C-alpha positions in Angstrom: 18.1 51.0 32.7 15.2 48.5 31.2 15.8 49.9 27.4 19.2 48.5 26.1 19.0 45.3 28.0 15.5 44.6 26.6 15.5 41.2 24.9 18.7 40.4 24.5 19.9 36.5 24.4 23.3 35.9 25.8 25.4 33.4 24.4 28.9 31.8 25.2 29.8 28.2 23.7 32.2 25.3 24.9 34.4 23.5 22.4 36.4 20.8 22.3 38.4 18.8 19.8 36.6 16.8 17.5 38.3 13.2 19.8 40.2 12.6 21.9 43.7 12.2 20.5 44.8 12.8 17.5 45.8 9.5 16.8 41.6 8.8 16.1 41.6 11.2 12.7 41.4 9.7 10.2 44.8 9.7 8.1 42.9 11.8 6.0 42.2 14.1 8.6 45.3 14.2 9.9 47.6 15.2 7.6 44.5 18.3 7.3 45.9 18.9 10.2 49.5 19.0 9.8 48.6 22.0 7.1 46.6 23.5 9.4 48.9 23.1 12.3 51.8 24.6 10.2 50.0 27.2 9.2 50.0 28.4 12.8 53.2 28.1 13.5 53.1 24.8 14.9 56.7 25.1 17.7 58.3 22.3 15.4 59.7 20.5 18.8 56.5 19.9 20.0 54.4 16.8 19.3 51.9 17.5 16.3 49.5 15.5 19.4 50.0 18.2 22.0 49.2 20.5 19.6 46.2 19.0 18.3 44.3 18.7 22.0 45.9 22.4 22.5 44.5 23.6 19.2 41.9 22.5 17.7 38.6 22.3 20.0 38.8 26.8 18.8 38.7 25.9 15.3 35.0 24.5 13.6 36.2 22.4 11.2 38.5 20.3 13.6 36.7 20.4 16.5 32.9 20.1 18.1 30.4 22.1 20.7 29.9 20.3 23.8 27.7 23.3 26.3 25.8 26.2 25.0 25.5 28.8 27.9 22.2 30.9 27.8 20.9 33.8 29.6 18.3 37.1 30.1 17.8 39.2 32.4 13.6 40.4 32.9 11.8 42.6 34.7 9.5 41.4 37.4 7.8 45.1 37.2 9.8 48.4 35.4 11.1 50.1 38.6 12.0 46.4 40.1 15.7 45.2 39.7 16.6 42.5 37.5 16.6 39.3 37.5 19.7 36.9 35.3 18.2 34.3 34.2 20.6 31.4 33.5 20.9 28.1 31.8 22.9 25.3 29.9 22.3 22.9 27.7 25.1 20.2 27.1 25.3 16.3 26.3 28.5 14.3 23.9 26.2 14.2 20.9 26.8 17.5 19.4 23.2 17.5 16.6 21.7 16.0 19.9 22.8 19.1 20.9 22.8 22.1 18.5 18.8 20.8 17.2 17.7 21.6 20.7 19.3 24.6 20.6 17.7 25.3 17.6 14.0 24.5 18.8 14.9 26.9 21.6 15.5 30.3 19.7 13.2 29.7 17.4 11.0 29.0 21.0 12.1 32.0 22.8 13.5 34.3 19.8 11.7 36.5 17.6 14.2 38.0 15.3 12.2 41.4 14.8 12.8 41.8 18.6 15.3 39.7 20.4 19.4 39.8 19.5 22.2 36.9 20.2 25.0 38.8 22.1 28.3 37.5 23.5 32.1 38.1 24.2 34.1 37.5 21.3 30.8 36.4 19.6 31.0 37.4 16.1 34.3 36.0 16.0 34.1 32.7 17.4 31.0 31.9 19.1 27.8 33.0 16.2 30.1 32.0 13.5 31.3 28.5 15.2 26.7 27.5 15.9 26.8 27.9 12.2 29.6 25.6 10.9 28.8 23.1 13.0 25.1 23.8 12.4 25.3 22.4 8.5 28.2 19.9 9.1 25.2 18.2 11.0 23.2 18.5 8.3 20.5 21.1 10.3 19.1 24.0 8.8 20.2 27.7 10.5 17.6 29.9 12.3 16.7 32.9 11.1 18.5 34.4 13.5 22.1 33.6 13.0 21.4 33.0 9.4 22.9 36.9 7.8 22.7 35.5 4.2 21.3 38.6 2.2 21.5 40.9 5.6 23.1 44.6 5.7 25.2 45.0 8.7 22.6 47.2 10.3 19.9 44.6 10.4 21.7 42.0 11.6 21.0 41.1 15.0 24.3 40.3 16.9 26.1 42.2 20.2 29.6 41.7 21.1 30.8 43.3 24.1 34.3 42.6 22.8 33.7 44.8 19.7 31.7 47.1 22.1 34.6 47.6 24.2 37.1 48.5 21.2 34.7 51.5 20.3 36.2 50.5 16.7 40.3 50.3 18.1 41.5 46.9 16.2 44.6 46.4 17.3 44.1 43.6 19.8 42.1 41.0 21.5 40.9 41.9 24.9 39.7 38.6 27.1 36.3 38.2 29.2 38.2 37.3 32.5 40.5 41.4 31.9 37.3 42.8 31.0 35.8 41.8 34.5 38.9 42.1 36.3 38.3 45.8 35.4 35.4 46.4 36.1 35.7 44.6 39.2 33.3 41.4 38.1 33.6 38.2 39.3 35.7 36.0 37.1 34.7 32.9 35.7 38.1 31.5 35.9 38.2 30.5 39.4 36.1 27.1 38.7 38.8 26.6 34.8 40.1 28.4 32.0 39.2 27.9 28.3 42.4 25.7 27.6 41.9 23.1 30.0 37.8 22.7 29.0 39.3 19.8 26.4 40.9 17.5 29.6 38.0 18.0 31.1 36.3 16.4 29.1 38.3 13.9 27.3 40.8 12.7 30.6 38.3 14.6 33.9 34.8 13.1 31.6 33.3 16.3 33.7 30.9 17.7 31.4 29.1 19.1 34.6 32.0 21.1 35.5 31.9 22.7 32.0 27.8 23.2 31.9 29.2 25.4 35.0 31.7 27.1 33.8 29.9 27.8 30.6 27.3 30.0 32.7 29.6 31.6 34.7 30.8 32.7 31.9 27.5 34.2 30.3 27.3 35.7 33.8 30.3 37.4 33.4 29.1 38.8 30.0 25.8 39.9 30.6 27.5 41.8 33.9 29.9 43.5 31.5 27.0 44.6 29.2 25.6 45.9 31.7 29.2 47.8 32.5 29.1 49.4 28.9 25.8 50.4 28.8 26.6 52.1 32.2 23.8 50.2 34.1 23.8 48.9 37.9 25.4 45.2 37.7 22.5 42.0 38.9 23.4 41.7 42.5 24.1 37.5 43.4 21.5 37.3 44.8 19.1 37.5 41.4 21.0 35.1 39.2 18.8 32.3 38.9 20.6 29.0 37.6 18.4 27.0 35.7 
């Protein structure tokens, strides 16, 4: 079980709309969101303000990152039950948060040895992180920078892609795979669609960070299942 799970940093990000309401956008950005909403097929009867809070967080041009959950698996000795160590970086100031994350990557992740893994990471987490880093004037760490890399040189893993086995027809949620493999779901805390509400209305960033860390746990456990490995018992999951 040691081989397939060595040197992997499991990730999950939580994002919210860039501001707490549509009315807080500049006039130019309001017009740009209207164009985006039209391209997304916004129902005519739905107010543009509601559609902004419902969908803006998904897009790096209209959202921001508030939590980055990280986890990795360690072995005390080769024959021991592995331990999953989980932490989260969180904050209201995205540039500070992303700078901290870049520092973490540069400290512990050697591109030749480590890989990043997230559920739907190749379509969401990894490109979102890259886009928001560049928006904030932060150079990309080598493990995220795919410039001139050949496909087999990209150190990114994606549990949703692994589950597809080449099938491109549908999206499979983390929650669905958790239930399929009998892994406790993180959605008992909140759902992704509630994060913006928890952030701007409830102002409960710690609850969002906890939810994010639980998502990292689920992604790591699913990765183990997809490699036909035993999952890690709850007693061996450590939150820092």
